N, C-alpha and C positions, 0 to 999 in steps of 0.2 A: 308953648311946647318946646322942649329942648331939641337941639340938633339931633341928639341920639335917638329920638323917637320917630324920626321920619326916614332915616336911611335903612338899607338892608342890614340884617345882622351879620356880624363877623363869624368866622368859623368858631365852633364851640371850643372852649378851653377846658383842659383837664389838669388835675393836680399830680403830685408825684406818685400817687396810688391809682392814677387813671380814673378818678372820680370827676364827673362833669359838674360844672356850675349850673344848676337848674332852679333852685328854689332859694328865695330871699325872705327872711323873716325881718320885717321892718317894724321896730318899735317906735310908737308915736308919742309916748310919754313914759317916764319912770315912776309916775305917781300911781298910787292904788288906794282904793277905798275899803280894802280889807287888810288884815294882818295875819295871814295864814301862818301856822307854825312851821310848815315846811318851806316857806318861801320868804315871808317878811315877818318874823316873830317879834321884832322890836317895834315900839310905837313911833320912835323918831329915827329918821335916816338923813344922811347927807344927800341932798337932791342935786341933780344936774342944774347948773345955772340957767335960768330961763332965757337969757340972751343967746345961749349956745344951742337951744333946741331949734331944730330945723323947721322951716316953714313947709307947708304942703307943697308949694312950688319947688322947693329944694329937694323934697323927697321924690317928687315926680321926676325931677332931673336925674337924680341918682339912680332911681329905678330904671330909667331909660338907658343909662350906661351899662347897667347889669344886664338888661335885655339884649343889648348889643352883643354880649358875650355868652348868651345862652339861656338866661333866666326867663322862664315863662310862667312861674308861679310866685305869687307874693302873699305872704300872710301877715296881717296887721296884728301887732301884739303891743304889750305895755311892759311893766305896769298893767294898769287897766285901760285899754285903748279908748273905751267910750268916755273917759274923763276928758279926752281931747275934743274940744268944742268943734262941732260941724264936720265930724269925721266923714260923712257921706260926700262931702266935697272932695276929699282926697281919693275916695273911690272913683269918682268921676274923672278926676285928673289922671289917675293911673290907667283907666280904661281907654284913654285916648290913644294909648299905644296898643295896637292890635296884636303884637307879639305876646303880650301878657294875657294868657288865656284863662287864668284863675286867680281870683282874689278872694281870700278867706279871712275870717275874723276869729280870734280867740278871745273870749271875754268871760268875766265872772258872772255876767248876767243881770247884775243889780240895775243897771240903767238901760237894759236892752229893750224892754217893752216901750219905753219912751222914744227910742230911736230906730226901731226895727223897720218901720215903714219907709223912712227916709233912706235907709241903707238899701232896702229892697229896690226902691225906685232908682237909686244910683247905679245899680247893676252888680252889687256884692253877690258873689256866687255861693258861698258856703259859710255856715256858722258853727263854731264849736264852743260849747259852754262848759265851764269847769264846775263839776258837782261831785263832791267827795262823800256826801252822806245825805240820807233822806230824813235824818232826825234833827229837828230844829235845835235841840239842846246841844247836840254834837257839833252842829254847824257853828253855834255861838262859841263853843269851846275851842273849835279849830281856828275860827277867824277873828274872834273877839269883837264881833259885830252881830247885831240882831237883824240880819237882812235876808233870812232864809226865804220868807214869803215873796220878796221882790225877785229873788233868783227864779223861783218856780213860775212866777208870772212872766218873767223873761223867756223862759223856756216854752211856756204856752204860746207866747206871741209869735214864735218863729214859724210854726206851722200855719197859724191863722193868717199870717202875712202872705204866705205862698212859697216860702223856702222849702226845699227838699234836702235830704242828706245831712240832716242835723246830727252832730256828734256830741257826746257827753264825755268829758275827760275826768276820770277818777284816779287820783293818786291813792294807790292801795297801800295801807300802812297796817302792818301786824299789830294787833292789840288795840287798834283804833276803830277801823271800819271793815275789818276782815270778815265780819258777820253780816255784811250788807250786800255781798256780791250778787246774790240772787235777786234781792229786792231791787237793786239798781238796774239789772237787766229787765226785770218785769216793768219797772218804771219807764224805761226807755222804749219798750214795746208800745206802751200806751201813746207815746209821742212820735212813733215811727222813727226813732233815733237809734243810733248805734253807740254803745258804751265802748270806751277804750280805757282799759285799766293800765295805769302807768306805775311801773315799779318806782318806789321811793329812791330819789337820786341824791348823791352826795355832792351837790354843787353849792357854790357860794360858801358860806361859813357860819352865818348867824343862826342857822337852824340847828336842831338837836339830832341830826342824822346818826343812825348807827345801823350796822349790817343786820342786827337783830330785828329791826323794825321793818325790813324789806320783806314784803310778800311777793315771793318769786312767781314767775310765770308757771312753773311746775305746780306750786301750791294753789294758784288760782285755778288752773285746769283741773287739778284733782278735786277741789271743792265743787266746781261746777259740774263735773262728771258725776259725782255722787248724787247730785240733785237731779240733773237733767238726762243722764245717760250718755252714750257715746258722743264725742265731739270730734268734728272733722276739721282738719286744718285746710285753709283755702290757699290757692296759688298766690304768690307774692305779686304785689302791684308796683311796678317801678321801684323807686327807692323810698317808698312810704315807710315811716318808722314802725307802724303797727303791724304785728302779725295777726292776720284775721282768721277767725274760727266760726264754725256754724254748728248750732244746736240741732237736735233731731227734728224740731218743728220748723227749721229753716231760718230761725233768728241768727243774725250775725253779731259778732262782737270782736273787739281787738284787744291785743295786749302789747304794750310797748316795754320790752324787757331790757331797757338800757343798762341796768345795773348788773343783771346776771348774765345776759347774752347781748353784749354790745353789738351794734350794727354799723360801726365805723367804716367798714369795708365798702358800704354802699351809700354813705351819707353825702348828699349833694346840696346841703343847706349851708348858708352863711347868715350872719346877723349884722344888721346895722342898727345902732342905738339911736335914740331920739335926737342926740347931738352929733350924729354922724361918725361915730367910731365903728369900725368894721372888725368883727370877730369871726374867725374861721371855724371856731368850734366852741360849744357851750362851755367847755372846760378851759378854754384859753385864758391865760392871765394877761396877755398883751394883745392890743388891737391897733389898727391903723386908722389914723385921723383922716377922713375924707371931707370933713367940713371945711378945714382950713384951705385946701386947694380949691375947693368949690367956690367958697366965698371970695377967694383971691382972684378969681376969674380965669382959672386954668381952662384950657381948651378941651373940647370933648375928646380929642385924641390923647391928650395928657391923662384925662381921668380914666379913660379906657385902658391906657397902658398901666396905670397904677393898679387897677383892679385885675387885669390879666396877670401881671407879674406877681401880685399877692397870691392869687389862686394857683398859678403854676408852681409856686414854691411851697404850697401847703403840704405839710406832713402830718397834721393833726390826726391822732387817734386817741382822743382824750378819755373816752369811756373804757376803751381797752386798757389804757395805761392805768386808770384807777383800779380796774379789776385785778390787774397783775399784782397790786399791792397786797391782796388778800393772802397770797402765799407767804408773805413775810410778816403778816399781822399788822401791817401799817395802815390799812385802809380805814380804820375807825377814827384816825386823826382827822381833824378839820382840814378841808382842802385849802382854805385861806383864813388867816387869823382875823378876828373881829376888828383889831386896830387898823390892819391893812385895808379892810373893807370901808372903814370910815374915812380913810384917806382917799380911796378911789371907789366911788359909787358904781363904776362900770362893772366892777367884779361881782356884783350881786345879780341874782336872777331877775329881779324886777327892773333892772336897767336894760338887760339885753334879751328879754323876751322869752326866756325859758326854752 
């Protein structure tokens, strides 16, 4: 256990927009077993060197330094995090720090049924599964893999194991799955899950994003209102990215409107890649290397000072800045060129956890 996990937390830090550091997205691998068109549309990528990938003990140590400065929620991401062997051991290590009150996992679900019991016994709190369609042929078209049945098996395993609060994340794409919104909500009801519809985001650069493909919050609500009747907006919960709504029968669902209605003003999240690069915003093009000082034996005080200084200087409002380009007609250009992505794999979604 690192020194940072046993001492009292320091005063919470805030950035230049008075946003606290509360939530850490910890990517455990950049590898994935799908090739979704909106995230990893190419078959081959430049991967992070394996010798640079942090051990679970190093991740525990870094998480402890973040907890010293106010982080109490950790989300394990990838790539596909379940590709990292023995992930339940990392959960156990992180939970040794009692200041971390929630550990969640975002997964594509393919390997979930095989590992869900170990994760539950390790103390994982919540599971989110990505599910963009209920049609096997569409799934194959979107992911270029024939794994739909295993994803459904993974979803079924969550409730059987004892987890509650299952969430299903759906990237809503106009012209692709915009005719499945009702079906996805009904599917979620069956598994006592909550769907979160995510507006298609223009991050990375390898994908074929365009504003015309974005199914907006307004369009989602209009379609669901036509089917279900009046929909009620629920009060906001902390800095959670999803705006939550309730159907007439009490069913709840969420919308993450990052593209049309950015929530930068309340964003309390930062991201550490599997090789220890720290990014303050999903749209950020530059990160800070935490692996080098960690492995060089930097003191806990030095590591905390690095993180504190980085967060206190944070000005990022990436989604708002991208939206501002709409007025000048520049938003449909790729955020980052493909050649630049090949030179620096950190710039893609699969490396920094989405």
